[in-house]
C-alpha positions as CSV (number, residue, x, y, z in Angstrom):
1,M,223.2,9.1,54.3
2,K,223.0,11.3,51.1
3,Y,223.0,14.7,53.0
4,R,226.1,13.5,55.2
5,K,228.2,12.7,51.7
6,F,226.9,16.0,50.4
7,F,228.0,17.7,53.4
8,I,231.4,16.2,53.2
9,I,231.9,17.3,49.6
10,M,230.6,20.7,50.2
11,F,232.5,21.1,53.0
12,C,235.8,20.3,50.9
13,I,234.8,22.4,48.4
14,I,234.3,25.2,50.2
15,L,237.2,24.7,52.6
16,L,239.4,24.1,48.9
17,G,238.0,27.8,47.9
18,S,238.7,29.3,51.4
19,V,242.3,27.9,51.3
20,M,242.8,29.2,47.7
21,S,241.8,32.7,49.1
22,L,244.5,32.4,51.9
23,I,247.3,31.7,49.4
24,S,247.1,34.8,47.8
25,P,248.2,36.8,51.2
26,I,250.6,33.9,52.2
27,L,252.4,34.5,48.9
28,L,252.5,38.2,48.7
29,N,253.8,38.0,52.4
30,Y,256.4,35.5,51.4
31,W,257.3,37.1,48.2
32,S,257.8,40.4,49.8
33,S,260.3,39.0,52.3
34,D,262.4,36.7,50.0
35,T,265.4,37.8,47.6
36,I,263.6,37.3,44.7
37,G,260.7,39.4,45.2
38,F,257.8,39.8,42.6
39,T,258.3,38.6,38.8
40,Q,256.4,37.9,36.0
41,K,256.0,34.5,36.4
42,R,255.0,34.9,40.4
43,L,252.3,37.5,39.1
44,T,250.9,35.1,36.6
45,L,250.7,32.3,39.1
46,L,248.9,34.8,41.4
47,A,246.5,35.3,38.7
48,L,245.7,31.9,38.1
49,I,245.2,31.3,41.7
50,L,242.4,34.0,41.8
51,L,241.1,32.5,38.6
52,L,240.9,28.9,40.3
53,S,239.2,30.5,43.3
54,S,236.5,31.9,41.5
55,A,236.1,28.6,39.5
56,I,235.5,26.9,42.8
57,E,232.8,29.0,43.7
58,L,231.0,28.4,40.6
59,V,231.4,24.5,41.1
60,L,230.1,24.9,44.7
61,I,227.0,26.5,42.9
62,W,226.5,23.9,40.7
63,F,226.6,21.0,42.9
64,R,224.6,22.5,45.6
65,E,221.7,23.1,43.3
66,K,222.3,19.7,41.5
67,F,221.7,18.3,45.1
68,A,218.9,20.4,46.2
69,K,216.3,19.0,43.8
70,G,216.3,16.0,45.2
71,F,217.0,17.3,48.7
72,N,213.9,19.3,48.4
73,I,211.7,17.0,46.9
74,S,212.5,14.3,49.6
75,N,211.8,16.9,52.2
76,C,208.4,18.0,50.8
77,K,207.5,14.3,50.0
78,S,208.4,13.8,53.8
79,M,206.1,16.7,55.4
80,L,203.1,15.9,52.5
81,S,203.1,12.2,54.2
82,D,203.0,13.9,57.7
83,F,200.1,16.3,56.0
84,F,198.2,13.3,54.6
85,H,198.3,11.7,58.3
86,L,196.9,14.5,60.2
87,Q,194.0,14.4,62.2
88,Y,190.8,15.2,60.3
89,D,189.6,18.0,62.4
90,Y,192.9,19.9,62.6
91,I,193.1,20.1,58.8
92,N,189.8,21.4,58.7
93,D,190.5,23.9,61.6
94,E,193.8,25.1,60.2
95,G,192.6,25.0,56.5
96,P,194.6,23.0,53.9
97,T,196.0,26.0,51.9
98,K,197.6,27.4,55.2
99,I,199.3,24.2,55.8
100,I,200.8,23.7,52.3
101,N,201.7,27.0,52.3
102,K,203.7,26.4,55.7
103,I,205.2,23.2,54.2
104,S,206.7,25.3,50.9
105,A,208.0,28.0,53.5
106,S,209.5,25.1,55.6
107,V,211.1,23.3,52.9
108,N,212.8,26.6,51.8
109,S,214.1,27.4,55.2
110,I,215.6,23.9,55.5
111,Y,217.1,24.1,52.3
112,S,218.7,27.2,52.6
113,F,220.1,26.6,55.9
114,M,221.3,22.9,55.2
115,T,222.6,23.1,51.8
116,G,224.3,26.7,52.1
117,S,224.4,28.4,56.1
118,Y,225.2,25.5,58.0
119,I,228.2,24.2,55.8
120,R,229.6,27.9,55.6
121,I,229.5,28.1,59.1
122,W,232.0,25.8,59.8
123,S,234.3,26.5,56.8
124,S,234.2,29.9,57.6
125,M,235.3,29.3,61.2
126,L,238.3,27.7,60.0
127,V,239.4,30.3,57.8
128,M,238.9,32.6,60.7
129,L,241.0,30.5,62.9
130,A,243.5,30.4,60.3
131,V,243.4,34.1,59.9
132,L,244.1,34.4,63.4
133,I,246.9,32.2,63.7
134,M,248.8,34.4,61.0
135,V,248.1,37.7,62.3
136,S,248.9,36.6,66.0
137,F,252.5,35.6,64.9
138,D,252.7,39.8,63.9
139,N,250.4,41.5,66.2
140,L,248.8,40.5,69.4
141,I,246.9,43.6,70.1
142,V,245.1,43.4,66.7
143,T,244.7,39.5,67.3
144,A,242.9,40.2,70.9
145,V,240.5,42.7,69.2
146,M,239.5,40.4,66.5
147,I,238.8,37.6,69.0
148,V,236.9,39.7,71.1
149,L,234.6,40.2,68.2
150,V,233.5,36.6,67.9
151,P,231.6,36.5,71.3
152,V,230.4,40.1,70.8
153,N,228.9,38.9,67.4
154,Y,227.8,35.5,68.6
155,F,225.9,36.6,71.9
156,G,224.5,39.5,69.9
157,Y,223.0,37.4,67.2
158,K,222.2,34.6,69.5
159,A,219.7,37.2,71.2
160,L,218.7,38.6,68.1
161,N,217.7,35.3,66.9
162,A,215.7,34.3,70.0
163,S,213.6,37.3,69.2
164,L,213.4,36.7,65.8
165,L,212.4,33.0,66.3
166,K,209.0,34.5,68.1
167,K,208.4,36.9,65.6
168,S,209.0,34.4,62.8
169,R,206.3,32.2,64.0
170,I,203.8,35.1,64.1
171,L,204.8,36.1,60.7
172,Q,204.2,32.5,59.4
173,E,201.1,32.6,61.0
174,A,200.1,35.9,59.5
175,T,201.1,34.8,56.3
176,S,199.3,31.5,56.1
177,S,196.1,32.6,57.1
178,G,196.4,36.0,55.6
179,W,196.8,34.4,52.0
180,Q,194.5,31.6,53.1
181,E,191.8,34.6,53.3
182,I,192.6,35.9,49.8
183,I,192.6,33.0,47.9
184,S,189.1,32.1,49.5
185,V,187.7,34.9,47.6
186,A,190.1,34.9,44.6
187,G,189.1,31.5,44.1
188,Q,185.6,32.6,43.6
189,T,186.0,32.7,39.8
190,D,182.4,32.4,38.8
191,Y,181.4,35.1,41.3
192,L,184.0,37.3,40.4
193,K,183.4,37.4,36.9
194,Q,179.9,38.4,37.5
195,C,180.8,41.6,39.6
196,E,180.5,45.1,38.3
197,S,183.2,46.6,40.3
198,Y,186.0,45.0,42.4
199,D,186.5,48.1,44.8
200,N,184.5,46.6,47.8
201,I,186.2,43.2,47.4
202,L,189.7,45.0,47.3
203,H,188.4,46.8,50.4
204,Q,187.7,43.5,52.3
205,V,190.8,42.0,51.5
206,T,193.0,44.6,52.7
207,P,192.9,43.8,56.3
208,S,194.3,40.2,55.3
209,L,197.2,42.2,53.2
210,S,197.7,44.2,56.4
211,K,198.1,41.5,58.2
212,I,200.6,40.1,56.0
213,Y,202.5,42.9,55.2
214,G,202.4,44.6,58.9
215,A,203.8,41.5,60.5
216,M,206.7,41.4,57.5
217,A,207.2,45.0,58.2
218,D,207.5,44.5,61.8
219,I,210.1,41.5,61.7
220,N,212.0,43.4,58.9
221,I,212.4,46.7,60.8
222,F,213.6,44.6,64.1
223,A,216.0,42.6,62.4
224,Q,217.6,45.2,60.2
225,C,218.0,47.6,62.9
226,V,219.5,44.9,65.4
227,S,221.7,43.5,62.4
228,R,222.8,47.0,61.3
229,F,223.8,47.8,64.7
230,L,225.8,44.8,65.1
231,F,227.1,45.2,61.6
232,S,228.3,48.6,62.2
233,I,230.2,47.3,65.3
234,N,232.3,45.2,62.9
235,Q,232.8,48.0,60.3
236,I,234.2,50.2,63.1
237,A,236.3,47.7,64.4
238,R,237.4,46.8,60.7
239,I,238.0,50.4,60.1
240,M,240.0,51.1,63.2
241,L,242.4,48.0,63.1
242,M,243.4,48.8,59.5
243,A,244.2,52.5,60.7
244,F,246.0,51.1,63.7
245,T,248.0,48.9,61.2
246,V,248.7,51.9,59.2
247,Y,249.8,53.9,62.1
248,C,252.1,51.0,63.1
249,F,253.7,51.1,59.6
250,T,254.4,54.7,59.6
251,E,255.9,54.5,63.2
252,S,258.1,51.5,62.5
253,D,260.1,49.9,59.8
254,M,257.2,47.6,58.9
255,S,257.3,46.3,55.3
256,P,254.9,47.5,52.9
257,M,254.1,44.3,52.0
258,R,253.0,43.5,55.5
259,L,250.5,46.3,55.0
260,V,249.3,44.7,51.8
261,L,249.0,41.4,53.9
262,Y,246.7,42.9,56.5
263,S,244.7,44.6,53.8
264,I,243.9,41.1,52.4
265,L,243.5,39.4,55.9
266,L,241.2,41.6,57.5
267,P,238.5,41.7,54.9
268,L,238.9,38.3,54.5
269,Y,238.4,37.6,58.5
270,F,235.5,39.9,58.6
271,D,233.8,38.3,55.5
272,N,233.8,35.3,57.2
273,L,232.7,36.5,60.5
274,T,229.5,38.0,58.4
275,I,229.0,34.8,56.9
276,V,228.9,33.1,60.3
277,T,226.7,35.4,61.8
278,D,224.2,35.8,58.5
279,S,224.4,31.9,58.8
280,N,223.0,31.9,62.3
281,L,220.4,34.2,61.3
282,S,218.8,31.8,58.8
283,K,218.9,29.6,61.7
284,R,215.6,31.1,63.0
285,E,213.8,29.9,59.8
286,M,215.1,26.6,60.1
287,N,214.0,26.5,63.7
288,T,210.6,27.9,62.9
289,A,210.3,24.9,60.1
290,T,211.5,22.2,62.6
291,D,208.7,23.6,65.2
292,F,206.0,23.4,62.4
293,I,206.9,19.6,61.4
294,N,207.0,18.8,64.9
295,N,203.5,20.2,65.4
296,M,202.3,18.2,62.4
297,K,203.6,15.2,64.1
298,E,202.2,16.0,67.3
299,N,198.9,16.2,65.7
300,K,199.3,12.8,63.9
301,E,195.7,10.8,63.4
302,P,195.6,7.8,65.9
303,N,196.2,4.3,64.5
304,G,195.3,1.0,65.5
305,S,197.5,-2.2,64.7
306,Y,195.1,-4.9,63.7
307,Q,194.8,-5.5,59.9
308,I,192.0,-6.6,58.3
309,A,192.0,-8.2,54.6
310,L,188.0,-7.6,53.9
311,I,185.0,-6.0,55.7
312,D,182.3,-8.6,56.2
313,N,180.3,-6.5,58.1
314,I,179.5,-3.2,60.0
315,T,177.8,-2.4,63.4
316,F,176.8,0.7,65.0
317,D,176.1,0.6,68.6
318,I,176.1,4.6,69.1
319,K,174.4,5.9,72.4
320,E,175.1,9.7,71.5
321,L,177.0,11.0,68.3
322,T,179.0,14.3,69.1
323,V,181.4,16.0,67.5
324,K,183.7,18.6,69.3
325,N,181.6,17.9,72.6
326,Q,178.3,18.9,70.5
327,T,175.6,16.1,70.8
328,L,173.9,15.7,67.4
329,T,171.7,12.7,67.7
330,G,171.6,9.2,69.7
331,D,170.5,5.7,69.6
332,I,172.0,4.8,66.3
333,Q,172.2,0.7,66.0
334,G,172.3,-1.7,63.1
335,T,174.9,-4.4,61.4
336,F,175.2,-4.3,57.8
337,S,176.7,-6.7,55.6
338,K,177.5,-7.2,51.6
339,G,174.4,-6.5,49.5
340,D,173.1,-3.9,52.0
341,V,172.2,-0.4,50.4
342,V,171.7,1.8,53.6
343,W,169.8,5.0,53.1
344,V,171.0,7.3,55.6
345,K,168.3,10.0,56.0
346,G,167.4,12.7,58.4
347,G,167.3,16.7,58.0
348,S,170.0,18.9,57.6
349,G,172.6,19.2,60.7
350,T,171.5,15.9,62.1
351,G,174.7,14.1,61.9
352,K,174.5,12.2,58.7
353,S,177.8,12.8,57.2
354,T,179.3,13.0,60.8
355,L,178.2,9.2,61.2
356,L,179.7,7.9,58.1
357,K,183.0,9.8,58.4
358,L,183.5,7.4,61.4
359,L,183.9,4.2,59.3
360,P,187.0,5.5,57.5
361,K,188.1,6.9,61.0
362,F,187.9,10.7,60.1
363,R,187.1,10.8,63.8
364,L,187.3,8.4,66.5
365,S,184.4,6.3,68.0
366,E,183.9,3.7,70.7
367,S,181.0,2.4,69.2
368,V,181.5,1.3,65.8
369,Y,182.7,-2.3,64.8
370,I,184.1,-3.7,61.7
371,N,183.7,-7.6,61.7
372,S,182.8,-7.3,65.1
373,R,186.0,-5.5,66.1
374,N,186.2,-2.1,67.7
375,I,187.5,0.0,64.7
376,R,190.0,1.9,67.0
377,E,191.9,-1.4,66.8
378,I,192.1,-1.4,63.3
379,D,195.1,0.0,61.2
380,N,193.8,3.1,59.2
381,S,195.5,1.7,56.0
382,S,193.9,-1.8,55.8
383,L,190.6,-0.1,56.5
384,R,190.9,2.4,54.2
385,H,192.0,0.0,51.5
386,R,188.6,-1.5,51.6
387,L,186.7,1.6,52.2
388,N,185.5,4.4,49.7
389,Y,183.9,7.8,51.0
390,L,182.7,10.0,48.2
391,S,181.4,13.3,48.8
392,Q,179.4,15.7,46.4
393,N,182.6,17.6,46.5
394,V,184.2,15.3,44.1
395,P,188.0,15.4,43.8
396,V,188.9,16.5,40.5
397,I,192.4,17.8,39.3
398,K,193.4,20.0,36.6
399,G,194.6,17.5,33.8
400,T,193.2,15.2,31.2
401,V,189.9,12.8,31.8
402,R,192.6,10.2,32.1
403,D,194.5,11.6,34.8
404,N,191.4,11.8,36.6
405,L,190.2,8.6,36.2
406,F,193.8,7.3,37.4
407,L,194.1,9.7,40.1
408,N,196.1,7.9,42.7
409,R,196.3,4.7,40.5
410,T,199.1,3.3,38.7
411,Y,198.4,3.5,34.9
412,D,197.0,0.5,33.2
413,S,196.3,0.1,29.6
414,S,194.1,-2.8,30.3
415,L,192.2,-0.9,32.7
416,E,191.8,2.2,30.5
417,D,190.1,-0.2,27.9
418,K,187.6,-1.1,31.0
419,F,187.1,2.6,31.6
420,I,186.4,3.6,28.1
421,K,183.7,0.8,27.6
422,D,182.1,1.6,31.1
423,P,178.5,3.3,30.4
424,L,179.1,6.2,32.9
425,V,182.4,6.8,31.4
426,M,181.3,6.7,28.1
427,S,178.6,9.3,28.6
428,V,181.4,11.6,30.3
429,L,183.5,11.0,26.9
430,K,180.7,12.5,24.8
431,G,182.3,15.1,22.5
432,R,185.7,14.3,24.6
433,T,188.6,12.0,24.5
434,M,190.7,10.5,27.1
435,D,193.4,13.2,26.4
436,T,190.7,16.2,26.7
437,L,192.2,18.7,29.7
438,I,189.6,19.2,32.4
439,T,190.1,23.0,34.1
440,E,191.1,23.3,37.7
441,G,188.1,22.3,40.1
442,G,186.5,20.7,37.2
443,S,184.5,23.8,36.0
444,S,184.3,22.1,32.5
445,L,182.8,19.4,33.8
446,S,178.8,19.2,34.8
447,G,177.8,18.2,38.4
448,G,176.8,14.7,37.1
449,E,179.9,14.3,34.8
450,K,182.0,14.5,38.1
451,Q,180.0,12.1,39.9
452,K,180.3,9.5,37.4
453,I,184.1,10.0,37.4
454,A,184.2,9.5,41.1
455,I,181.6,6.4,41.4
456,V,183.6,4.8,38.3
457,R,187.1,5.3,40.2
458,T,185.6,3.6,43.2
459,L,183.9,0.7,41.5
460,Y,187.3,-0.3,40.3
461,D,189.0,0.0,43.4
462,D,187.7,-2.9,44.5
463,V,186.3,-2.2,47.9
464,D,183.8,-3.7,50.3
465,V,182.4,-0.4,51.6
466,M,181.0,2.6,49.4
467,I,179.7,5.7,51.4
468,L,178.0,7.8,49.1
469,D,177.4,11.2,50.5
470,E,174.9,13.5,48.8
471,I,176.3,12.2,45.2
472,T,173.1,12.7,43.4
473,S,172.3,16.1,44.8
474,N,173.0,19.1,42.6
475,I,173.0,16.9,39.5
476,D,170.5,16.4,36.8
477,K,167.8,13.6,37.3
478,Q,169.3,11.3,34.4
479,S,172.8,11.1,35.6
480,A,171.4,10.3,39.2
481,V,169.4,7.4,37.7
482,D,172.3,6.0,35.6
483,I,174.6,6.4,38.8
484,L,172.0,4.3,40.9
485,D,171.6,2.0,38.4
486,R,175.2,1.5,37.7
487,L,175.7,0.7,41.6
488,M,172.6,-1.6,41.8
489,K,174.5,-3.9,39.5
490,E,177.3,-4.2,41.7
491,K,175.4,-4.0,45.2
492,D,175.9,-7.6,45.9
493,R,179.8,-7.0,46.2
494,H,179.6,-4.0,48.7
495,I,178.2,-2.6,51.7
496,I,176.7,0.6,50.3
497,F,175.7,3.6,52.6
498,I,173.7,6.5,50.6
499,I,173.5,9.4,52.3
500,S,170.5,11.7,50.5
501,H,168.1,14.7,51.4
502,D,165.9,13.6,48.7
503,D,163.6,10.7,49.0
504,L,165.5,7.6,47.6
505,P,163.1,5.0,45.8
506,E,162.7,1.9,47.4
507,V,164.4,-0.2,44.7
508,Y,167.6,1.6,45.6
509,S,167.9,0.8,49.2
510,N,166.8,-2.4,51.5
511,K,167.9,-0.8,54.8
512,S,167.7,2.6,56.3
513,I,169.1,4.9,59.1
514,Q,166.8,7.5,60.4
515,L,168.6,10.4,62.0
């Protein structure tokens, strides 16, 4: 609805600007044939009309960009929502960075076309129609040539668009994957800063740069060559029509002002023809964006319909644990209830994380039951509302300690008071305040401090199930003890699964799953 209102207003502004641009040649033609001719007042009026036309263009830019902010934010949030609901394996296979880059490019493409090109196509076509009608009353030959140029441009650019759409998909893929490869290297700050030289690294990223800019050069060469050819046809036609008009003037008693009129109308017609063709060119990027959006929707994670209010028990009845047709282990049985602390143990690659990722439905399973109901039937949102999964790769954002504690949570001053008094947070705040800035990736925090922030976020989420994936690995012993002791105080309200390569003291668990 908002876009429809925007389209109507923009169309009216553009149309008004186009009408203003047509008034000048109409007045010139009329003044050249009446008895009064040109006067100072008429010249002043002409100047005012031209100034008003320029002012309308400025209003057009201002209004479009004012609308663009909300339009882009809305589109980006919609695509991010699709991203958040993508299948787990699809995100991992494609890579989050690559998908986010495509989202950014798609938002820009949709903005460019929908707030500019799409509207200008219609207004320019109206201007062209008006010019054709005016010329047709004077010279049918010129009118016929101008009409013929329309299908030449339409079909020419349509063929170009079809080819560019295929090449644009290749370009988007090359750009996204190429920058993903470069970021994977450039993001290793600790490693990079200890390197003596970067020559080999620059050599290693050269294939990625070649992929990006090679695809870009390929599409630009093709697009510019074909566009230039079609543009040349228009230029030749424009010059020849003007030359033909001059010839008619010299061979007849045509009024000089009609020659002036053609010198205004012909450029106006061809300028708007260029707008139409250029706008259609930008449609290819819009089509690429639409294909990407549809692809995300096609890879949306499946969802159940049954709503749960609480998780009272969890049952595994798994004959074989498989990922992407690879069997990891089998015969996993057990039922777990509130108060259970379950140690999931086994060697590397046995499927410990894979097993517990079935609970938040990262992947689907036929043999996991929540409250005796097959997990496939349960609504994802209601399930995840009662469950938290924590990995050793703690989500830490660039922001304050407060920003990190309130990640994905509405700010509440009373809750902040509870955070500050929590023993785990108190240890993080030694030498810091809630306003202390945390660097990107949490590099200014120790591994234990990151995990403490994650644990506190979970404890105050009021969930029924906590899945702790190697949260005590690679952190100091005291931090591990602090975290586990804190969890034991809350265990009666939760079902807690702990994945650990290390031996977990019996005091911290009452059940286990051996893989």
